[in-house]
N, C-alpha and C positions, 0 to 999 in steps of 0.2 A: 230305769237304767239307761244311761246315755249310750246311743248306738254309734258305732264307728262306720263311716262310709268309705268304702274302698273302690277307687277307680279301676275299672277293668284294665288289665294289662294290655289287651289288644287295642282298646280305644286310646290309651295313653300314647302308644307308639304312633298311632295315626296322627294324633295331634302334634307330636314332636316332628314328624315328617312334614306335615303341612306347614308348620311354623318355620321349619328350615328352608323350605322352598320359597316362602314369602320373603324371608330375610335375604336369601341369595339373590332373588330378583331385584330387590331394592338396592342391594349393594352394587349390582351391575349397572343399574340406571344412573347412579350418582356420578359415574365417571364419563358419561356421554353428554355432548352439548345439547342445548335445547333445540329441538327441530324447528325449522322455519315452516310456517304454514304453506302448504302447497298451493300455488296459483295456477289458474288455467293457462296452458301454454299459448304463447303468442304465435300466430301464423307467420312463418318466415319463408320467403321465396328462396329456394335453393338454386344457386347459380353455379354451374359447373366450373370447376377450377381449371386453369390452363397454365402452361409454363410461363414464368415471368418474362416480360419483354424488356429489351435493352432500353434503359432510360435515355430519352432524347435530350439534347442540349436545349436550353431555353432560347427562345427567339431573341436576338440582340435588339436592344433599343437604340443603339447607335448605328450610323450608316455602315453597311458591310464593307469589308476590305475588297476593293475592286482593282484588278490588275488590268494591264493593257493601256492603250492610249485613249485620251479623252476625245469625244466627238464634239465638233463645233457646228452649231446649226443657226442659221438665220430663219426668222419666222416664215412660214408658208402663207399665212393670211393674217389680216388685221381688221378689227372693227372697233369703233369708238362710240362713246355716248353722244358725241357731236362732231361734226366735220365742217371745215370751212367750204369745202366743195365736194361734189360727188366723185370726182376723179382727182383733180389737183388738190393737194392738202388733205386727201381722204385718209382714213385709217389704213387702207391698203398700201399707202405710200411708206408706211413704217415696216412693211414686210420686205423680205429680201435683204441683201447686203447693203451697206451704206452707199448711197449714190448722190449725196449732197456734200460735196467736198469742201465747200467754203461756208463760212458763217453768214447767215442771212435768211430772209423770208423767202424761201424757195418752195416751189410747188412740189418738189420731190420728197417732202417730209410731211408728217401729219401735223395739222393745226386744228385746234378746236374752233367752233363757230364763233365764240366770243373770246376776247383777249383777257378777260378778268374773271373767268369762271373756274369752278372746280370740275374737272372732267376725268374720265378714265378711258384707257385704250386696252384692248385685249389682243394679244398676239398668240397665234396657234402654231404648234410644231407637231408635225405628223410623221416625221421620217428619220428615226423613230422617236418615241418618247424616251426621255433620259432621266437617270438619277442625277440631279443637278449638283454642280460644284461651284458654278459662277454664273452671274447674269451681268451682261454689259449693255447699257442703255446709251445709245449714241444720240446726242442732242445737238441740233444744228442752229438753234436760235433761242436766245434768252435762257440759257441753262442757269441753275438747275432748280426747277420748281417742283421736282418730284417729291412727293410726301409719303407715298406708300407703294410697296411692291408686294404682290401676292402670287403664289404659285397654284396652278390648276393641275390636279393629279390626272392620271390616265382614265379615271372613272368620272371626270367632270365635277369634282368636288374641291372646294377650297380648304375645308377643315381648318387647321391651325397654321397654315403655311404662309404667314406673313413674315417675310424675310428682311423687310426694310421699312423703317418709319422715321420721318424727319420733318423738320420745319423747312419751308422754302428758304433757299440761300443763293445769293448771287455769286457768280464766278466770272473772272475775266477770260477764262479759257473758252474758246469757241471755234470750231465744234468741240464739244466736251463729252467724254465718255464716263458715265457713272458705273464703276465696277463694284459689284456686290458679291463677296464670297458667300457661299451657301454651305452651311453645316447642319447636321442633325436631320436631314431629309433622306430617308432610306427607301423611298418609293418613286415610281416613274412619274414624270411631269410632262404634260402636253401643252401647257399654256402659261403665260405670264400676264398678269393684270397690273397696269401701272396707273396710279392716280397722281394728277398734278393739281396744284393749287395756285392759280394765277391771280388770286384776289389779294394777296398780302404785299408783295414787293412793288406792284405797279409797273413791272417791266414790259408787260404785253405778252404776246404768244410765246409759250414754251414749246418749240417744235421738236418732234422726235423723228429721227431719220431711220433708225434701225435698232433692233434688239436681238442680242445674241444669247443663246442658251448653250452652256458648256456642261458636259457631263458624260455619263457612261450608260450604255444600254443595259438592260437586265442581264445579269450574268448568264452566259450560255446562249444568249440571243444572237442570231446571225442578222446583221443589219441588212434588210432587204432593199432591193432596188424597186422604185416606184414606177409603174408604167405610165406612159403619157396619158393625160386625161382624155376621155372620149371627146372627139370633135376638135381636139387641139390642132391648129394649123400652123402654130409658131415653132414648136420644138419637137413634134413627133418624128420628123424626118431629119433632125439635126444629127450630124455624125458625133460619135463619142471617141475620145482618144483611147488608145489601147490601154488595157488593164484598168479601166475606169471602175470605181467601186462606189457603193452607197449612192447610186444614181437616183435622183429625185426630180420629178416634174411637177410644176403647177401650171395654171393657165398662162402665167406670165413669166415663168422662169424655168431654168434647167440648172441643176448643180450636182456636182459629184466630186470625188477625191481620186487622186492617183498616188499610190504609195511608191515612193522612190522615183517619181517622175521628174522630168526636166521642165521647169516652169516656162522657160523661153521657147523650148521645143513645142510645148502645147500652144503657146501664143502663135508661133509660126504656122502650126497646123490649122488653127482657125482662121488666120488671116488668108490662108490659101483656100480653105474649104467654104467659107461663107459667101464669097462673091457669086458662085453658081446658084446660091439660094436667094440671091437678090440683095445681100447685105455687103456694103463696101466700107472699108475704113474711111473715117471722115477726113483723113489727110492722105495726100499722095506720097510717093516715094521721096519727094523733095521736101516734105513737111508742110506743104501748102494745103489750105482748106479746100475741099472739093466744093462745098457749099457754105458760104460765109454765114448764112442764116441758120445752118444746122451743125456748125462746127463746135460741138460741146467741148472737145479737148482743148481748143483755144480759149474758150470762155473760162475753163477751169485751170488753165495754165499747165496742162499736162505736156510732158516731153516724151514722145514715143521712142526717141533714140536713147533714152536713159534706161539701162538694164534694170534699175530698181523700180521703174514704173509698174503699177499694178492694175491700171484701168485703161481700157480702150473702148472707143465708141464707133459704132457702125451705123450707116444711114441706108435707107432703101429708096431714096428718090422722092419719098412722100414726107410726111411729118413725123414718122416713127423713128425712134432711136433704139439701138440695141447696145447694151453695155456688157462688156466682158471684164470680169474681175478675176485676177489670178494672184493668190497669195501662197506662201509656203511656210510651214512650221513643222519642226521635228521630222523632216524628211518626207512630209506629206504635202502635196499640192492640192489646194482647194480652188475649184473653178465654179464660177457663177455666171450664167448668161441670163440677162433679164431685160425685158422691155421697159423703157422709161418714158 
């Protein structure tokens, strides 16, 4: 007889309960995303947070806007790759204000050793370095064979500061001033290097009398007065006109400015003050030369009675000459005393 197998009621309930739990667990897992395998954590340096700082403006690449009046400086010193003489026609002759007033082969300008060579001259400006806006190169013989002009920054580097490049070219104007506007330079400059090429035109010596740097000091900088050099016997005891500013000494020159000064009053001041120091105007009150051999004003055709005259020469009874230059621009008088 076939036997009937009956599952115990207790066991059947347990099976139903277990089956329900399994199905419930599977149902919950179907709705969850697949978990990403856990990776070992990467070590991270914890930096304390701080309050955000105000964003700074980017540094401008163009020259900064500068207010105030431009400063005009003649070089304090000059040196060249070659010189026709150690004193006459030397690189130092290109320092200071122009003192070669007529076109010609004069000892008061720089000339290279050879008349058909490629040479360079370096002019230095120390009082103070400027952010440049213009360079003026005064040439007194066979201009203009200038082919390159570079600027030396206050740290002694040339970097990319070539501001002029050209082929040699002849000009009938002499003396001749090559004026070079300067843009895009936003740092202080202390020197100008000029390269001439005398090998192309066959004109002979291209002589440079003076080089002027025009620009602005660093914003907020007070233009200092430069004390006389140690051991100077020429200008350490020279009197200064009242309210003199930007006073600068070199071994062979004294220069400063007078804001709102009277140019002719400053002239009269020195004509009266220099004789006690041994320097006398090279002409007397009647306009006659005191010494025909040292009468530079006559050689240059200067008229001391002309109020527009800007140069005066003084002699000391020896072979030395002292030149005084007085110019005025925008209410500022510029004075230069230099030995020639």
